[in-house]
C-alpha positions as a Markdown table, in Angstrom:
| # | Residue | x | y | z |
|---|---|---|---|---|
| 1 | Met | 10.4 | -31.3 | -26.1 |
| 2 | Lys | 11.5 | -33.8 | -28.7 |
| 3 | Val | 13.7 | -36.9 | -28.7 |
| 4 | Asp | 14.7 | -38.0 | -32.2 |
| 5 | Gly | 12.0 | -35.8 | -33.6 |
| 6 | Ile | 9.2 | -37.3 | -31.4 |
| 7 | Pro | 7.6 | -35.1 | -28.8 |
| 8 | Tyr | 7.8 | -36.4 | -25.2 |
| 9 | Arg | 7.0 | -35.4 | -21.7 |
| 10 | Ser | 8.8 | -36.9 | -18.7 |
| 11 | Ile | 5.5 | -38.6 | -17.5 |
| 12 | Trp | 2.3 | -39.3 | -19.3 |
| 13 | Thr | -0.8 | -41.5 | -19.4 |
| 14 | Glu | -1.3 | -43.8 | -22.3 |
| 15 | Gly | -4.3 | -44.5 | -24.5 |
| 16 | Asp | -6.6 | -45.7 | -21.8 |
| 17 | Gly | -6.0 | -42.6 | -19.6 |
| 18 | Arg | -5.0 | -44.8 | -16.7 |
| 19 | Ser | -1.7 | -46.5 | -17.6 |
| 20 | Val | 1.3 | -44.3 | -16.6 |
| 21 | Arg | 4.6 | -44.2 | -18.3 |
| 22 | Ile | 7.9 | -42.5 | -17.6 |
| 23 | Ile | 11.3 | -42.0 | -19.1 |
| 24 | Asp | 13.8 | -44.0 | -17.1 |
| 25 | Gln | 16.4 | -41.4 | -16.3 |
| 26 | Thr | 18.8 | -43.9 | -14.9 |
| 27 | Lys | 19.4 | -45.2 | -18.4 |
| 28 | Leu | 20.3 | -41.9 | -19.9 |
| 29 | Pro | 22.3 | -40.8 | -21.8 |
| 30 | His | 23.4 | -44.2 | -23.0 |
| 31 | Ala | 19.9 | -45.5 | -23.8 |
| 32 | Phe | 16.5 | -43.9 | -24.1 |
| 33 | Glu | 13.9 | -46.2 | -22.5 |
| 34 | Thr | 10.4 | -45.7 | -21.2 |
| 35 | Leu | 8.9 | -47.6 | -18.3 |
| 36 | Pro | 5.4 | -48.4 | -17.3 |
| 37 | Leu | 4.2 | -47.7 | -13.7 |
| 38 | Arg | 1.4 | -50.0 | -12.8 |
| 39 | Thr | 1.2 | -49.9 | -9.0 |
| 40 | Leu | 1.8 | -47.6 | -6.1 |
| 41 | Glu | 4.9 | -49.4 | -5.2 |
| 42 | Glu | 6.3 | -49.1 | -8.7 |
| 43 | Ala | 5.7 | -45.3 | -8.6 |
| 44 | Ala | 7.3 | -45.0 | -5.1 |
| 45 | Arg | 10.3 | -47.1 | -6.3 |
| 46 | Ala | 10.7 | -45.0 | -9.4 |
| 47 | Ile | 11.1 | -41.9 | -7.2 |
| 48 | Glu | 13.4 | -43.6 | -4.7 |
| 49 | Thr | 15.7 | -45.0 | -7.3 |
| 50 | Met | 15.7 | -41.8 | -9.3 |
| 51 | Gln | 14.2 | -43.3 | -12.4 |
| 52 | Val | 12.3 | -40.0 | -12.1 |
| 53 | Arg | 14.0 | -37.0 | -10.4 |
| 54 | Gly | 13.7 | -33.3 | -10.4 |
| 55 | Ala | 11.2 | -31.7 | -8.0 |
| 56 | Pro | 8.3 | -31.1 | -10.4 |
| 57 | Cys | 8.6 | -34.5 | -12.0 |
| 58 | Ile | 8.7 | -36.1 | -8.5 |
| 59 | Gly | 5.5 | -34.3 | -7.6 |
| 60 | Ala | 3.8 | -35.4 | -10.8 |
| 61 | Thr | 4.9 | -39.0 | -10.3 |
| 62 | Ala | 3.7 | -39.0 | -6.7 |
| 63 | Ala | 0.3 | -37.7 | -7.9 |
| 64 | Tyr | -0.1 | -40.6 | -10.4 |
| 65 | Gly | 1.1 | -43.0 | -7.7 |
| 66 | Val | -2.0 | -42.0 | -5.7 |
| 67 | Cys | -4.1 | -42.7 | -8.7 |
| 68 | Leu | -2.6 | -46.1 | -9.1 |
| 69 | Ala | -3.2 | -46.9 | -5.5 |
| 70 | Leu | -6.8 | -45.8 | -5.6 |
| 71 | Ala | -7.4 | -47.8 | -8.8 |
| 72 | Glu | -6.6 | -50.9 | -6.7 |
| 73 | Asp | -8.4 | -49.9 | -3.5 |
| 74 | Ser | -10.3 | -46.6 | -3.1 |
| 75 | Ser | -10.8 | -46.9 | 0.7 |
| 76 | Asp | -9.7 | -44.3 | 3.2 |
| 77 | Glu | -7.2 | -46.7 | 4.5 |
| 78 | Ala | -5.6 | -47.2 | 1.1 |
| 79 | Leu | -5.5 | -43.5 | 0.5 |
| 80 | Glu | -3.7 | -42.8 | 3.7 |
| 81 | Ala | -1.3 | -45.6 | 3.2 |
| 82 | Ala | -0.5 | -44.3 | -0.3 |
| 83 | Leu | 0.1 | -40.8 | 0.9 |
| 84 | Ala | 2.4 | -42.1 | 3.7 |
| 85 | Arg | 4.4 | -44.4 | 1.4 |
| 86 | Leu | 5.0 | -41.8 | -1.3 |
| 87 | Gly | 5.7 | -39.1 | 1.3 |
| 88 | Arg | 8.7 | -41.2 | 2.5 |
| 89 | Thr | 10.4 | -41.4 | -0.9 |
| 90 | Arg | 12.4 | -38.2 | -1.0 |
| 91 | Pro | 12.7 | -35.8 | 2.0 |
| 92 | Thr | 14.1 | -32.6 | 0.4 |
| 93 | Ala | 11.9 | -31.7 | -2.6 |
| 94 | Val | 8.8 | -29.9 | -1.4 |
| 95 | Asn | 6.9 | -30.5 | -4.6 |
| 96 | Leu | 6.4 | -34.0 | -3.4 |
| 97 | Arg | 4.5 | -32.9 | -0.3 |
| 98 | Trp | 2.6 | -30.3 | -2.2 |
| 99 | Ala | 1.4 | -32.8 | -4.8 |
| 100 | Leu | 0.3 | -35.3 | -2.2 |
| 101 | Glu | -1.7 | -32.5 | -0.4 |
| 102 | Glu | -3.3 | -31.6 | -3.7 |
| 103 | Met | -4.3 | -35.2 | -4.3 |
| 104 | Ala | -5.6 | -35.7 | -0.8 |
| 105 | Ala | -7.8 | -32.6 | -1.1 |
| 106 | Ala | -9.1 | -33.8 | -4.5 |
| 107 | Val | -10.3 | -37.2 | -3.3 |
| 108 | Arg | -10.5 | -37.4 | 0.5 |
| 109 | Asn | -14.1 | -36.2 | 1.0 |
| 110 | Arg | -15.5 | -37.9 | -2.2 |
| 111 | Pro | -17.5 | -41.1 | -2.3 |
| 112 | Arg | -15.3 | -44.1 | -3.1 |
| 113 | Ala | -17.0 | -44.5 | -6.5 |
| 114 | Glu | -15.8 | -41.1 | -7.6 |
| 115 | Arg | -12.2 | -41.2 | -6.2 |
| 116 | Val | -10.3 | -42.8 | -9.1 |
| 117 | Glu | -11.7 | -40.4 | -11.7 |
| 118 | Ala | -11.2 | -37.4 | -9.5 |
| 119 | Ala | -7.6 | -38.5 | -8.7 |
| 120 | Tyr | -6.6 | -38.9 | -12.4 |
| 121 | Ala | -8.2 | -35.6 | -13.2 |
| 122 | Arg | -6.2 | -33.8 | -10.6 |
| 123 | Ala | -3.0 | -35.6 | -11.5 |
| 124 | Gly | -3.5 | -34.6 | -15.1 |
| 125 | Ala | -4.1 | -31.0 | -14.2 |
| 126 | Ile | -1.0 | -30.9 | -12.0 |
| 127 | Cys | 1.0 | -32.0 | -15.1 |
| 128 | Glu | -0.7 | -29.4 | -17.4 |
| 129 | Glu | -0.2 | -26.7 | -14.8 |
| 130 | Asp | 3.5 | -27.6 | -14.6 |
| 131 | Val | 4.0 | -27.3 | -18.3 |
| 132 | Glu | 2.5 | -23.8 | -18.4 |
| 133 | Ile | 4.4 | -22.7 | -15.3 |
| 134 | Cys | 7.7 | -23.8 | -16.8 |
| 135 | Arg | 6.9 | -22.0 | -20.1 |
| 136 | Arg | 6.3 | -18.8 | -18.2 |
| 137 | Ile | 9.5 | -19.2 | -16.2 |
| 138 | Gly | 11.3 | -19.6 | -19.5 |
| 139 | Ala | 9.7 | -16.4 | -20.8 |
| 140 | His | 10.8 | -14.4 | -17.8 |
| 141 | Gly | 14.3 | -15.9 | -17.7 |
| 142 | Leu | 14.7 | -15.1 | -21.4 |
| 143 | Thr | 14.7 | -11.4 | -20.5 |
| 144 | Leu | 17.9 | -12.0 | -18.4 |
| 145 | Ile | 19.7 | -13.6 | -21.3 |
| 146 | Glu | 18.5 | -10.9 | -23.7 |
| 147 | Ala | 19.9 | -8.3 | -21.3 |
| 148 | Ala | 23.2 | -10.1 | -21.1 |
| 149 | Ala | 23.4 | -10.3 | -24.9 |
| 150 | Ala | 22.6 | -6.6 | -25.2 |
| 151 | Lys | 25.3 | -5.7 | -22.7 |
| 152 | Lys | 27.8 | -7.7 | -24.9 |
| 153 | Gly | 26.6 | -6.0 | -28.1 |
| 154 | Gly | 25.0 | -9.2 | -29.3 |
| 155 | Gly | 28.0 | -11.3 | -28.5 |
| 156 | Arg | 27.8 | -14.9 | -27.2 |
| 157 | Val | 26.2 | -15.3 | -23.8 |
| 158 | Asn | 27.9 | -17.9 | -21.6 |
| 159 | Val | 25.6 | -19.4 | -19.0 |
| 160 | Leu | 26.6 | -21.8 | -16.3 |
| 161 | Thr | 24.2 | -24.3 | -14.8 |
| 162 | His | 24.4 | -27.0 | -12.2 |
| 163 | Cys | 22.7 | -30.4 | -12.1 |
| 164 | Asn | 19.6 | -30.8 | -14.3 |
| 165 | Ala | 16.7 | -28.5 | -14.2 |
| 166 | Gly | 15.5 | -29.2 | -17.7 |
| 167 | Trp | 12.3 | -30.6 | -19.2 |
| 168 | Ile | 13.1 | -34.1 | -17.9 |
| 169 | Ala | 13.2 | -32.8 | -14.4 |
| 170 | Cys | 9.7 | -31.3 | -14.8 |
| 171 | Val | 6.9 | -32.4 | -17.1 |
| 172 | Asp | 8.1 | -30.3 | -20.0 |
| 173 | Trp | 10.3 | -27.2 | -20.7 |
| 174 | Gly | 12.1 | -27.3 | -17.4 |
| 175 | Thr | 12.9 | -24.4 | -15.0 |
| 176 | Ala | 16.5 | -23.3 | -15.3 |
| 177 | Leu | 16.8 | -24.6 | -18.8 |
| 178 | Ala | 13.6 | -23.2 | -20.2 |
| 179 | Pro | 15.1 | -19.7 | -20.7 |
| 180 | Leu | 18.0 | -21.3 | -22.6 |
| 181 | Tyr | 15.7 | -23.2 | -24.9 |
| 182 | Leu | 13.7 | -20.1 | -25.7 |
| 183 | Ala | 16.9 | -18.0 | -26.2 |
| 184 | His | 18.3 | -20.6 | -28.6 |
| 185 | Asp | 15.0 | -20.9 | -30.5 |
| 186 | Lys | 14.9 | -17.1 | -30.8 |
| 187 | Gly | 18.3 | -17.1 | -32.4 |
| 188 | Leu | 20.4 | -15.7 | -29.6 |
| 189 | Asp | 24.0 | -16.7 | -29.5 |
| 190 | Ile | 24.3 | -18.7 | -26.3 |
| 191 | His | 26.7 | -21.3 | -24.9 |
| 192 | Val | 26.1 | -23.4 | -21.8 |
| 193 | Trp | 28.7 | -24.5 | -19.3 |
| 194 | Val | 27.3 | -27.8 | -18.0 |
| 195 | Asp | 28.7 | -28.9 | -14.6 |
| 196 | Glu | 29.2 | -32.7 | -14.6 |
| 197 | Thr | 27.4 | -32.7 | -11.2 |
| 198 | Arg | 28.9 | -35.5 | -9.2 |
| 199 | Pro | 28.1 | -37.9 | -7.7 |
| 200 | Arg | 25.4 | -39.0 | -10.1 |
| 201 | Asn | 26.6 | -36.9 | -13.0 |
| 202 | Gln | 23.2 | -35.5 | -13.8 |
| 203 | Gly | 24.7 | -32.5 | -15.6 |
| 204 | Ala | 27.0 | -34.6 | -17.9 |
| 205 | Ala | 24.3 | -37.3 | -18.4 |
| 206 | Leu | 21.0 | -35.4 | -18.4 |
| 207 | Thr | 21.5 | -31.7 | -19.1 |
| 208 | Ala | 24.1 | -32.4 | -21.8 |
| 209 | Trp | 21.8 | -35.0 | -23.3 |
| 210 | Glu | 18.8 | -32.5 | -23.3 |
| 211 | Leu | 20.8 | -29.6 | -24.7 |
| 212 | Gly | 22.4 | -31.8 | -27.4 |
| 213 | Ala | 19.1 | -33.1 | -28.5 |
| 214 | His | 17.8 | -29.5 | -28.9 |
| 215 | Gly | 20.9 | -28.3 | -30.6 |
| 216 | Val | 22.0 | -25.8 | -27.9 |
| 217 | Pro | 25.8 | -25.3 | -27.9 |
| 218 | His | 27.3 | -26.5 | -24.6 |
| 219 | Ser | 30.5 | -27.8 | -23.0 |
| 220 | Ile | 30.7 | -30.2 | -20.0 |
| 221 | Ile | 33.0 | -29.1 | -17.3 |
| 222 | Val | 34.2 | -30.7 | -14.1 |
| 223 | Asp | 32.4 | -29.4 | -11.0 |
| 224 | Asn | 35.4 | -27.5 | -9.8 |
| 225 | Ala | 36.0 | -25.6 | -13.0 |
| 226 | Gly | 33.2 | -23.0 | -12.6 |
| 227 | Gly | 35.2 | -20.6 | -10.4 |
| 228 | His | 38.1 | -20.6 | -12.8 |
| 229 | Leu | 35.8 | -19.7 | -15.7 |
| 230 | Met | 34.3 | -16.9 | -13.7 |
| 231 | Gln | 37.7 | -15.5 | -12.8 |
| 232 | His | 38.5 | -15.3 | -16.5 |
| 233 | Gly | 35.3 | -13.7 | -17.6 |
| 234 | Glu | 33.9 | -16.8 | -19.3 |
| 235 | Val | 30.6 | -16.8 | -17.4 |
| 236 | Asp | 28.0 | -14.1 | -18.0 |
| 237 | Leu | 25.4 | -15.5 | -15.6 |
| 238 | Cys | 24.5 | -18.6 | -13.7 |
| 239 | Ile | 21.0 | -20.1 | -13.5 |
| 240 | Val | 20.1 | -23.2 | -11.5 |
| 241 | Gly | 16.9 | -24.9 | -10.2 |
| 242 | Thr | 15.9 | -25.6 | -6.6 |
| 243 | Asp | 14.2 | -28.5 | -4.8 |
| 244 | Arg | 13.0 | -26.3 | -1.9 |
| 245 | Thr | 13.0 | -22.5 | -1.4 |
| 246 | Thr | 12.1 | -20.9 | 1.9 |
| 247 | Arg | 9.8 | -17.9 | 2.2 |
| 248 | Thr | 12.9 | -15.8 | 2.9 |
| 249 | Gly | 14.7 | -16.9 | -0.3 |
| 250 | Asp | 17.2 | -19.6 | 0.8 |
| 251 | Val | 17.4 | -22.4 | -1.7 |
| 252 | Ala | 18.2 | -26.1 | -1.4 |
| 253 | Asn | 19.6 | -27.5 | -4.6 |
| 254 | Lys | 21.9 | -30.3 | -5.8 |
| 255 | Ile | 25.1 | -30.5 | -3.7 |
| 256 | Gly | 27.7 | -28.1 | -5.1 |
| 257 | Thr | 25.2 | -25.3 | -5.8 |
| 258 | Tyr | 26.4 | -23.3 | -2.8 |
| 259 | Leu | 30.0 | -23.3 | -4.0 |
| 260 | Lys | 29.0 | -22.0 | -7.4 |
| 261 | Ala | 27.0 | -19.2 | -5.7 |
| 262 | Leu | 30.1 | -18.3 | -3.6 |
| 263 | Ala | 32.3 | -18.2 | -6.7 |
| 264 | Ala | 29.7 | -16.1 | -8.6 |
| 265 | His | 29.4 | -13.7 | -5.7 |
| 266 | Asp | 33.2 | -13.3 | -5.5 |
| 267 | Asn | 33.4 | -12.6 | -9.2 |
| 268 | Gly | 30.4 | -10.3 | -9.7 |
| 269 | Val | 28.5 | -12.9 | -11.8 |
| 270 | Pro | 24.7 | -12.8 | -11.5 |
| 271 | Phe | 23.4 | -16.0 | -9.9 |
| 272 | Tyr | 19.7 | -16.7 | -10.6 |
| 273 | Val | 17.5 | -19.5 | -9.3 |
| 274 | Ala | 14.5 | -20.6 | -11.4 |
| 275 | Leu | 11.5 | -22.1 | -9.6 |
| 276 | Pro | 7.8 | -22.8 | -9.8 |
| 277 | His | 5.6 | -21.7 | -6.8 |
| 278 | Thr | 5.2 | -25.3 | -5.9 |
| 279 | Thr | 8.8 | -25.4 | -4.8 |
| 280 | Ile | 8.4 | -22.6 | -2.2 |
| 281 | Asp | 8.0 | -23.9 | 1.3 |
| 282 | Trp | 6.1 | -21.0 | 3.0 |
| 283 | Thr | 6.3 | -22.7 | 6.4 |
| 284 | Leu | 10.1 | -22.3 | 6.6 |
| 285 | Arg | 12.2 | -19.2 | 7.1 |
| 286 | Asp | 15.6 | -20.8 | 7.6 |
| 287 | Gly | 17.1 | -22.8 | 4.8 |
| 288 | Phe | 19.1 | -24.8 | 7.3 |
| 289 | Ala | 15.9 | -26.3 | 8.6 |
| 290 | Ile | 15.4 | -28.1 | 5.2 |
| 291 | Pro | 16.1 | -31.8 | 5.6 |
| 292 | Ile | 19.1 | -32.8 | 3.5 |
| 293 | Glu | 18.9 | -36.2 | 2.0 |
| 294 | Glu | 21.9 | -38.5 | 2.4 |
| 295 | Arg | 22.0 | -41.2 | -0.2 |
| 296 | Ala | 24.0 | -44.5 | -0.7 |
| 297 | Glu | 27.8 | -44.5 | -0.6 |
| 298 | Ala | 28.0 | -46.3 | -3.9 |
| 299 | Glu | 26.9 | -43.2 | -5.7 |
| 300 | Val | 30.2 | -41.7 | -4.6 |
| 301 | Thr | 32.5 | -44.7 | -4.8 |
| 302 | Ala | 31.3 | -45.9 | -8.2 |
| 303 | Leu | 30.7 | -44.5 | -11.7 |
| 304 | Thr | 28.6 | -45.9 | -14.6 |
| 305 | Gly | 29.5 | -45.3 | -18.2 |
| 306 | Arg | 29.9 | -46.9 | -21.6 |
| 307 | Asp | 33.3 | -48.6 | -22.3 |
| 308 | Ala | 35.2 | -48.7 | -25.6 |
| 309 | Asp | 33.2 | -51.7 | -26.7 |
| 310 | Gly | 29.9 | -49.9 | -26.2 |
| 311 | Val | 29.0 | -51.9 | -23.0 |
| 312 | Val | 27.5 | -49.9 | -20.1 |
| 313 | Arg | 29.5 | -50.8 | -17.0 |
| 314 | Thr | 29.7 | -49.7 | -13.4 |
| 315 | Val | 33.2 | -49.4 | -11.9 |
| 316 | Thr | 34.6 | -48.6 | -8.5 |
| 317 | Val | 36.7 | -45.5 | -8.4 |
| 318 | Ser | 37.5 | -45.2 | -4.7 |
| 319 | Ala | 40.3 | -46.8 | -2.6 |
| 320 | Pro | 39.2 | -50.2 | -1.3 |
| 321 | Gly | 37.8 | -50.0 | 2.2 |
| 322 | Ser | 37.3 | -46.2 | 2.2 |
| 323 | Arg | 33.9 | -45.1 | 3.4 |
| 324 | Ala | 32.0 | -42.2 | 1.7 |
| 325 | Arg | 29.3 | -39.7 | 2.7 |
| 326 | Asn | 26.8 | -38.7 | 0.0 |
| 327 | Phe | 24.8 | -35.6 | 0.7 |
| 328 | Gly | 22.3 | -34.9 | -2.0 |
| 329 | Phe | 21.8 | -31.2 | -1.5 |
| 330 | Asp | 23.2 | -28.1 | 0.0 |
| 331 | Val | 21.6 | -24.7 | 1.0 |
| 332 | Thr | 22.5 | -21.5 | -0.7 |
| 333 | Pro | 21.6 | -18.5 | 1.5 |
| 334 | Ala | 19.4 | -15.8 | -0.1 |
| 335 | Arg | 22.2 | -13.2 | 0.2 |
| 336 | Leu | 24.1 | -15.1 | -2.6 |
| 337 | Val | 21.1 | -15.3 | -4.9 |
| 338 | Thr | 20.8 | -12.3 | -7.4 |
| 339 | Ala | 17.1 | -13.0 | -8.0 |
| 340 | Leu | 14.5 | -15.7 | -8.2 |
| 341 | Val | 12.8 | -16.4 | -11.5 |
| 342 | Thr | 9.2 | -17.7 | -11.2 |
| 343 | Glu | 6.2 | -18.1 | -13.4 |
| 344 | Arg | 4.9 | -14.7 | -12.1 |
| 345 | Gly | 8.1 | -12.8 | -12.7 |
| 346 | Ile | 11.5 | -12.0 | -11.3 |
| 347 | Ala | 12.0 | -10.9 | -7.7 |
| 348 | Pro | 14.7 | -10.4 | -5.1 |
| 349 | Ala | 15.5 | -13.5 | -3.0 |
| 350 | Ser | 13.8 | -12.3 | 0.1 |
| 351 | Glu | 10.5 | -12.6 | 1.9 |
| 352 | Ala | 9.4 | -9.2 | 0.5 |
| 353 | Gly | 10.5 | -10.2 | -3.0 |
| 354 | Leu | 8.5 | -13.4 | -2.9 |
| 355 | Leu | 5.5 | -11.7 | -1.4 |
| 356 | Ser | 5.6 | -9.1 | -4.1 |
| 357 | Leu | 4.8 | -11.9 | -6.5 |
| 358 | Tyr | 2.6 | -14.0 | -4.2 |
| 359 | Pro | 0.8 | -11.5 | -2.0 |
| 360 | Glu | -1.8 | -14.1 | -1.1 |
| 361 | Arg | 0.8 | -15.8 | 1.0 |
| 362 | Ala | 1.4 | -12.8 | 3.3 |
| 363 | Asp | -0.5 | -14.5 | 6.1 |
| 364 | Gly | 1.5 | -17.8 | 5.9 |
């Protein structure tokens, strides 16, 4: 995707093929800055502080974190330490674990002299695979928007999304936003309701920034407005991403997703979840077994924005002395999900539905 006419991905290697650079998402939308990652610790910190976020982007960053660690020390001890350090950074997104397992398999049984080259090759492949996966998710999801447009006789299709599942959350294209980009590029009349997504405002800051840069019509709404819009027929379909999906179709996504699914179910609005296969946790059947990350209170009690003088400031919005709880994700049961949109197609949110697309996982 492009920023000011220049094509970018969310993470890339520079000219030497070894230096890693990311877009610092904590600076958006007020500033577009890129950041080098030079060491394992810098990669881990980028994930922990959400300079990179979004399940596929986290996985890609972790993969390159292993590369950076091995470039310093290619021993077995250094590899295991890197896998452990990166594995602690974010507990909910399963792409992180998947990427680390892929990196370990690529280098663990190789001679030390071959490990760095093998690691960079696998990390690069993970990124290229993610781009193609997201493009395919977009193509399948586009059919849902086309069907909604046909049902309205070509009228405007209003889509509601929550948090950010666009290209900046992946390597390129995105998951939930990929169909929207393809629909817009095809000339369909679409409009996107963008939940602000408190507490970090990743909808207002990141999704709105992405859509605006690509020219997709959109409006930011407060998180609690979605149900009202659905009651008044202003939402044709919802589409969100997911950080972990069980083999039975339960999905863990940014806090507040469950409430949107409930509102959609009550109002007969289709609720779709877009995901790559790397986000499916085949070891879990119950979504409530997914670990839910709890983050710092300050994300709830404070807000960052640009003031009237153009200065970016962080201000406290809560009553002095009040404590806060900050749950990063919630679980939406499969019964509330109309369908799952994957790179292999669209299926019911159920074990049978997922296995119809991934029959090779029937044995676990």
